[in-house]
N, C-alpha and C positions, 0 to 999 in steps of 0.2 A: 785653155787659157791658164788662169791661176796666178799664184803669187810671183813666180819667177818672171813671167811676162810683164806683170805690173811693175816689178822692180826695174826691169829694163826700160819701161816707159818713163818711170821717174828719172832714171839716168839720162834719157834723151832730153827731158825737160831741163835738167840741170845744166846742159850745154847751151841752152837758149838764153841769150843775154838779157832780153827785156820782155815786157808784157806783149808788145806787138808780135814778136817772134813766137811766143807761146800761143797767142791767139791764132796766128796763122797755122801753127802746128795742130791745134785742136781742130780747126776747119779741115786740114788735110786728113786727119784721122777719120773725120766724119765722111769725107769723100771716099775713103777706102771701105767704109761700112757697107755691107750688102744691103740693098733696099729691101724693105719688108714688102712682100707681095700684097697687092691691093686687097685680096681676100682675107688677109690677117689684120687689116686696118679696120677694126670694128669698134662698136661702142664698148665692148667688154675689154678691149686692149688699149683703149684711149686713156691717157693719163690726165686726170683733172688737175687743175692748179697750175697749168703751164700756159704762158702767153701764146706760144706757138702750138701748133698741133703736134702731139707726141703720142706714139704708141709703143707699148712694151708688151711683148707676147712671150710669156714664160711657160716652161714645161718642166715637169719633174721626171727624172730618169733613175731607175733603180741602179745602185752600184753593186759591186760584187761582194760587199760586206753587209748587205741588208739595209743600208741607208738610202737616202735619196739625194741625188745631185740636182741642182737647179740650173737650167740653161735658159737663156732668153735672147731674143732678138728685139731690135727696136728701130724706130725711124722717126723722123720729124721733117717738117717743111722748112725748118731753119737750120742753116749750115752749122752754126756754133753748137746748137743743141744736138745735132747728129754727132758732132765731135764729143760732146759730153756723154752721149749714149755709148760711143765707142770706148771711152775711158772706163765707164762702169762695166761694160762688157769684158774688157781686159781684166779688170779688177775682180769681178764676181762670177761671171758666167762659167758654169761647169764645176763650181765648188759644191761641197756638201751643204745642204740647207742649213744645218746647224752652224757651220762655219760662216755662212753669209750673215746669219743672225748675230754672231759674235764679232763680226768685223765692224770696227769704228770707221765708217766710210768717211765721215767728216775729217777725221785725223789723217786718213790715207790721202784724201784730196789735198790736205794742207801741204803734203810733200810735193805737190805740183805747183803750189803757190798761185792758185787760180781764184780762190774765193774772194780775195780782196778786190779783184778786178771784175767780178761778175756783177751785173746789175741785181738789185733786190728781186726783180721778177725772175731772172735766170736762176738765182739762188733758190727761190721758192720752187721753181719748176724742177730743179735738180733734186731738191728735197722730196718732192712729190714722186719723182722717178724712183728714188732710193726706197721710199716708203712702200711703193708698189712692189718692188722686188723683195723687200723684207717680209711684207705681208704674205706674199705667195710662198716664200720660204718657210714661214711659220706654220703654214698649213701642211707642210711636207716634212716636218721633223719627226723622226721615228721614235 
C-alpha cells in the first residue's frame, strides 16, 4: 500500500461531486476489503469506542533495514466503517512503524473531505481505530 496508493485514492475522491457519491464510494471500498476471519475477531483485536463492532488485527514485520513495518487487517459489521478501515489500510498498512507515528492521519483524512459529514460517533470510532494502529506502531519502533 503506502503513500502513492493513498494519493490515488484522494484523486478518486476529488472526482466525486458530492457527499452522497463519496459516501457510496467509501461503502464500495469496504465491500472490496477482505473479511477478517472469525478466528481473528477476538477481544484483543476488538476496538473499543466504536458504536458498531470493529476489529483491527495488526502485526509487525521486519524490513530489510532492521526496522519494523506494521501491517493490519480490519473488519466491522457496519458498511461505512468497513470503508473507513479500507481507507486507513490504504493510508497506513505496510508503512514503517515510525512513519505511521509521524503521519497526521486527521490531516490526511481532510484531503478526502469526510470528517464534516461523519457523525460524532463515527468520528470517535475512527479516532479509536487510528489510536489502536498508532499504539501498536509505538510498540514496534526500533
